[in-house]
Structure formats: C-alpha cells, structure tokens
C-alpha positions in Angstrom: -9.5 9.7 17.8 -6.9 12.4 17.1 -8.0 14.0 13.8 -10.5 13.8 11.1 -10.3 15.6 7.8 -12.3 15.6 4.6 -10.6 15.0 1.2 -11.8 16.4 -2.0 -14.9 15.0 -3.7 -12.9 13.3 -6.4 -10.8 11.3 -3.9 -10.5 7.7 -5.1 -11.3 4.9 -2.7 -12.4 2.0 -4.8 -10.4 -1.1 -4.2 -10.4 -2.3 -7.8 -8.4 0.8 -8.8 -6.1 0.5 -5.8 -7.9 2.7 -3.3 -6.1 0.7 -0.5 -2.8 2.3 -1.5 -4.4 5.8 -1.4 -2.9 7.0 1.9 0.7 6.9 3.1 2.4 8.3 6.2 5.8 10.1 6.0 8.5 8.2 7.9 8.4 10.6 10.8 4.6 10.3 11.0 4.0 14.1 10.6 2.4 14.1 7.2 -0.1 11.9 5.5 -0.4 11.8 1.7 -3.7 11.0 -0.1 -4.4 10.2 -3.7 -7.2 11.8 -5.7 -9.3 10.9 -8.7 -8.7 14.4 -10.0 -5.0 13.5 -10.6 -3.6 15.4 -7.6 -1.8 14.2 -4.5 -2.4 16.1 -1.2 0.0 16.2 1.7 -1.7 17.0 5.0 -0.5 17.8 8.4 -1.3 15.0 10.8 -1.9 17.3 13.8 -4.0 20.0 12.2 -5.4 18.2 9.1 -4.3 21.2 7.0 -3.2 20.7 3.4 0.5 21.5 3.2 1.1 20.8 -0.5 -0.9 19.7 -3.5 1.2 17.8 -6.1 -0.3 18.3 -9.5 0.9 17.0 -12.9 -1.0 13.8 -13.7 -3.8 14.1 -16.2 -5.8 11.1 -14.9 -6.6 9.7 -11.5 -3.9 8.7 -9.0 -4.1 5.0 -8.1 -1.3 4.8 -5.6 0.8 7.1 -3.5 3.8 6.1 -1.3 6.4 8.0 0.7 10.0 6.9 0.2 11.6 5.3 3.3 14.0 8.2 3.6 11.1 10.7 3.6 12.5 12.8 0.8 10.2 11.6 -2.1 6.7 10.7 -2.9 5.8 8.4 -5.8 2.4 8.5 -7.5 1.0 6.0 -10.0 -1.6 7.2 -12.4 -4.1 6.1 -15.0 -2.3 8.4 -17.4 0.3 5.6 -17.9 3.0 7.3 -15.9 4.4 7.4 -12.4 5.9 10.6 -10.9 8.6 11.1 -8.3 8.0 14.2 -6.2 10.2 16.2 -3.8 8.3 15.8 -0.6 9.6 19.1 0.8 8.9 21.4 -2.1 6.3 19.5 -4.1 8.4 19.7 -7.3 8.5 16.9 -9.8 11.8 15.1 -9.7 11.2 12.4 -12.4 8.4 11.3 -14.8 8.7 7.6 -15.3 7.4 6.6 -18.7 7.4 3.1 -20.2 4.1 1.5 -19.3 1.5 1.3 -22.1 -1.4 0.9 -19.7 -2.7 2.5 -16.5 0.0 2.4 -13.8 -1.8 0.9 -10.8 1.0 0.4 -8.3 4.3 1.7 -7.0 6.7 0.6 -4.3 10.0 1.9 -3.0 13.0 -0.3 -2.1 14.0 0.1 1.6 17.0 2.1 0.5 14.8 4.5 -1.5 17.2 4.1 -4.4 14.9 2.0 -6.5 11.2 2.3 -7.2 9.0 -0.3 -8.8 5.9 0.5 -10.9 3.3 -1.9 -12.2 0.5 -2.2 -14.7 -1.4 -5.4 -15.1 1.1 -7.2 -17.2 4.4 -5.5 -16.4 6.6 -4.5 -13.5 9.4 -2.0 -14.1 12.2 -1.0 -11.7 13.7 2.5 -11.9 16.7 4.4 -10.5 15.1 7.1 -8.4 18.0 9.5 -8.8 18.1 9.4 -12.6 14.8 8.0 -13.7 16.6 5.3 -15.6 14.9 2.0 -16.2 16.8 -0.8 -14.4 14.7 -4.0 -14.9 11.5 -5.2 -16.5 9.6 -8.2 -15.1 6.8 -9.8 -17.1 3.9 -10.4 -14.7 2.4 -13.9 -14.4 -1.3 -12.9 -14.6 -3.7 -10.7 -16.6 -4.5 -8.6 -13.5 -2.0 -7.4 -11.0 -3.4 -6.4 -7.6 -0.5 -5.5 -5.4 3.3 -5.1 -5.4 5.9 -4.6 -2.6 9.5 -5.0 -1.7 10.7 -7.3 1.1 12.1 -5.3 4.1 15.7 -6.3 3.1 15.1 -5.2 -0.5 16.3 -8.5 -2.0 13.0 -9.5 -3.6 9.7 -8.2 -4.8 6.3 -9.8 -4.3 3.4 -9.5 -6.8 -0.2 -10.6 -6.5 -2.0 -11.5 -9.7 -4.8 -13.5 -11.2 -6.3 -14.1 -14.6 -9.2 -12.0 -16.0 -11.7 -14.4 -14.4 -10.2 -14.1 -10.9 -8.7 -17.5 -11.2 -5.1 -18.8 -11.5 -4.3 -16.7 -8.3 -0.6 -16.2 -7.8 1.6 -14.6 -5.1 5.0 -14.6 -6.6 8.4 -13.7 -5.2 10.9 -12.2 -7.7 14.7 -11.6 -7.4 15.0 -7.8 -7.3 18.5 -7.8 -9.0 17.7 -10.2 -11.8 13.9 -10.3 -12.2 14.0 -14.1 -11.9 11.0 -15.9 -10.2 12.0 -17.3 -6.8 9.0 -18.7 -5.0 5.2 -18.9 -5.3 2.8 -19.1 -2.3 0.4 -22.0 -2.9 -3.2 -22.6 -1.8 -5.1 -19.4 -2.8 -8.4 -19.7 -4.6 -9.5 -16.1 -4.8 -7.5 -12.9 -5.8 -5.2 -11.3 -3.3 -5.8 -7.5 -3.4 -3.4 -6.3 -0.8 -0.2 -7.4 0.9 2.0 -6.2 3.7 5.3 -7.5 5.3 6.0 -7.7 9.0 8.9 -5.4 9.6 11.4 -8.2 10.0 10.3 -9.8 6.7 9.5 -13.2 8.2 5.7 -12.9 7.8 3.7 -11.7 4.8 0.1 -10.8 5.1 -2.3 -11.1 2.2 -5.9 -9.9 2.0 -8.2 -11.6 -0.4 -11.6 -11.0 -1.9 -13.1 -13.7 0.4 -12.6 -11.3 3.2 -9.8 -13.2 4.8 -6.3 -11.9 5.8 -3.8 -14.7 5.7 -0.4 -14.5 7.5 2.3 -16.5 5.8 5.7 -17.8 6.9 7.8 -16.5 4.0 10.5 -19.1 4.5 8.2 -22.2 4.5 5.2 -20.8 2.7 2.9 -22.1 5.5 -0.2 -20.2 6.6 0.2 -19.1 10.2 -3.1 -17.3 10.9 -6.4 -16.5 9.2 -8.1 -13.2 10.1 -11.3 -11.5 9.0 -10.7 -8.2 7.3 -10.8 -6.6 3.8 -9.4 -5.0 1.8 -6.4 -3.3 3.5 -4.0 -4.0 6.3 -0.9 -2.6 8.0 1.5 -4.0 10.5 2.6 -2.1 13.6 6.3 -1.2 13.5 7.1 -3.9 16.1 5.2 -6.5 14.0 3.0 -7.5 17.0 -0.2 -6.0 15.7 -1.9 -5.9 12.3 -4.7 -3.4 11.5 -7.3 -4.4 9.0 -10.2 -2.6 7.2 -13.4 -4.3 8.2 -16.6 -2.8 6.8 -17.1 0.6 8.4 -14.6 -0.2 11.1 -10.9 -0.8 11.7 -9.8 -3.9 13.6 -6.6 -4.4 15.5 -5.3 -8.0 15.7 -2.7 -9.9 17.7 -0.3 -11.4 15.1 0.9 -14.2 17.4 -2.6 -15.5 18.4 -4.9 -14.1 15.7 -7.1 -12.6 18.5 -9.1 -9.4 17.8 -7.9 -6.7 20.2 -9.9 -3.6 19.3 -12.5 -2.3 16.9 -12.2 1.4 15.9 -15.6 2.9 15.0 -16.4 6.2 13.4 -16.7 6.0 9.6 -20.1 6.0 8.0 -19.1 4.0 5.0 -16.7 1.2 4.0 -13.1 1.7 5.1 -10.8 1.1 2.1 -7.4 1.9 3.5 -5.5 1.6 6.8 -1.9 2.5 7.8 0.1 2.5 11.0 2.2 5.6 11.7 6.0 4.9 11.9 5.9 5.3 15.6 3.0 2.8 16.0 1.0 5.4 18.0 -1.5 6.2 15.3 -3.5 4.4 12.7 -4.9 6.3 9.6 -8.1 5.1 8.0 -9.6 6.3 4.7 -13.2 5.5 3.8 -15.8 5.9 1.1 -17.4 8.5 3.3 -14.5 10.7 2.0 -13.0 11.1 5.4 -9.5 10.3 6.6 -9.4 9.6 10.4 -6.4 9.4 12.6 -6.7 7.1 15.6 -4.6 7.3 18.8 -3.9 3.6 19.3 -1.2 4.2 22.0 -4.1 4.4 24.4 -5.7 1.2 23.1 -5.0 -1.8 25.3 -3.1 -4.4 23.3 -1.5 -7.1 25.4 
C-alpha cells in the first residue's frame, strides 16, 4: 500500500447516490479527486495525501466527480440540479451547466474533452465544455438511471437504467452525434449500477445488484465472463486486468480467463469505489470507513 488518507466526515460513499463515481485520478496519476456530501470536491496529492485544492460552489452533495481526459478540467454532478466544470489547476469555476430539473447524478467526458454528458434519472444532456452550450438532449429509457459513459472512440454513449421497481433493466447504446438509440444489451434481470469500457472499446463491463460483474463483447452483445464483485470496477490501461470492489476488499481479475489474481485487504468497511491510475501501477479504493487507500499493484504478480 502506498498511501492512506481520510476524507471529511461528509464524504458520500453510498452506491445509490453514485458513490462509485466519487473518486477520479488525473490523467497523469498525480492527483485524486474525491466527492463530498458537503458539496465540495477535494483534489489530493497521490504521494503525500495532502489536499491541494477544495472546489466549492455546489449547495448540495456531489454525486459524481471526473477528471477530463486532457487533465485540464474536473466535472462535478450535484444534488442541487447543476453540474460544474472546474479548472483543475486553479480550482476556478469554468462553467455552470443548468438545464436538469432533478438531481444530477452522473457526468462523463468525451475522449476529446470537448463534450461532457450529464444525467438525471430521466434525461441525458450533452454540453460543449468550452462554452457551456447545450448540444443534445437524450430522453432516458427508464425511471432510474444508474450509470453513464462514453465509448473510448467517443462515437456513442452507454446508459444503464431500470424502472422504479428495479425491473425493465436496460443497457442502451446511443449515437453521440444524433442521440439516436443504437443497440441494447439483452439478458439482464437486475439493475446495472456501474459500467466501464476496456481501453480499446471492445469489451464493456457491467456491475449489477446481484453482485456479478459481466464482461460483454460490444460488437456481438455476448457475455464473455462473469466475475464476483460489487459495486465498482476499473480496467487497467492495457485492458488485461479489471479491479472490482468486493466487500471490504479490492479484487484484481484476469480479463481473458476470469481468474482472481489478487485480493487487496485493508479497509474496515465496504469498498464503494475503485480506480486504476493512468499508468496502471496504482489502484485507488474508497470505502465507507471514510478512507481512500492507494495500492501499489506494480508489485502484485499478475500473469
């Protein structure tokens, strides 16, 4: 383990309010951002654990925080009905994105960093990051929207939804340019609460409330692997390993075989969020014990 640091007592880690999007690495791996229930976003030095900047402006809890792929911005989604774009270097607000009528649960950047998507339960909105202009509105399929992300090539968006009873579960691919529905992944009986793409975009991982992570072939829609882990996962940059939250532990899995390679122990309560660093040498885990732990996985044997 490289580093452990405590986040404030209001830090939000409950999966049903998107705690699994509550930590994000900067592209260079030097900074980790954490979302807080008090409405702030904190940027911490990975090496020392020191708080570098506190981003304040939301008047309700932050549900999701993501660094832009170019490392210049951070987006935060909040229960106050807005999303904010922040300058990652100065901490200044760049844009306030208004248009949702409900809590903004999710946000995701396009690979180019030029577009950001924000989502409430029934609506996905796309925005120009430079101007804050609304580009596209997509009507979600379900009553509850659990996750949202861009494909690595930026051509489509994926949403995970269900109805209010946790039924009619849908993982839907949308055309980023037009907002038109493209493909739906079939065979899910329980809600998907987290998704992640393999870096080449060929495999999509979904984590469901049944405690199973499914790896899908995006082209065919076939399920490639079923892994035990909930409610968060992250691919290594080379796409060979996936990290999952598993109770109080973090597990590392071989994508090709589905074999468990390593269990990382140290948290005293449930792990809600995991993320690989951009170099693949570290994994960050955030837990209900109000601790963020950084793990040196370069020393972990993964064949």
